[in-house]
C-alpha angles and dihedrals in degrees: 000000000000123000090251092060117079124198113263113243118211113252110247112205112218131194128202116217133187103224117206140164131240110178109324094328127094118223131180140200131197108270090232091063092054113086097178145340114228134185110258117267122168111267119229107267121239122205123234099019131123117279092248090064103086093188136266136294136195112249126164091350092303134104105245123192116233120213120200102223091198090061092039090055093044095250125142118270114270114257094201129033098190095124098023119130137188115229116205108212128194108224119175091337092309131101123245122176127210131192114227130177095240143339109234106183151314104258128196111212135173112253090234089063090066113092130203107258123235121245093273132020119184092334095312116124120233092253091071094049130085100173148324124247119200116212108176107295092345124089116204114206111218108210128213096225093194089061098050090100129040121222094265091052091049090055090051089051094048091050093048092049092046091049092048092048092052093046094048 
């Protein structure tokens, strides 16, 4: 090897994840799917919608639906919202908001640390999951945000948002 040649280092692919809590479980989402993290404020309620739809909020001049991830994951309703946040996700070029109990960090992990998830994790079907990340005793569930709602639920959301926008 000549002095002009340097050893080639292997390329290590890294991922950045926004790590948040819902109940006693940590979840994460790819940083590129998170538009913004906001302090929790009560969304405007909408009548005749599923329980997991917390309401809507105005963000960036648009009416954005807000999903309560506690309800979505069949957890009891939060008694305190002191550390709660609203995550604004970008899903298929649209915004979708979700209420979480707290945002813990933005973590940089090596792609090889992410494991394929099993068929079901804590009641969540495989379709919601992108990967698992082990951190000591804790397992962080990396969500596939685009899969949080099925097509029927997306139609319900679109109708609720459209109705809210016309009644505003």
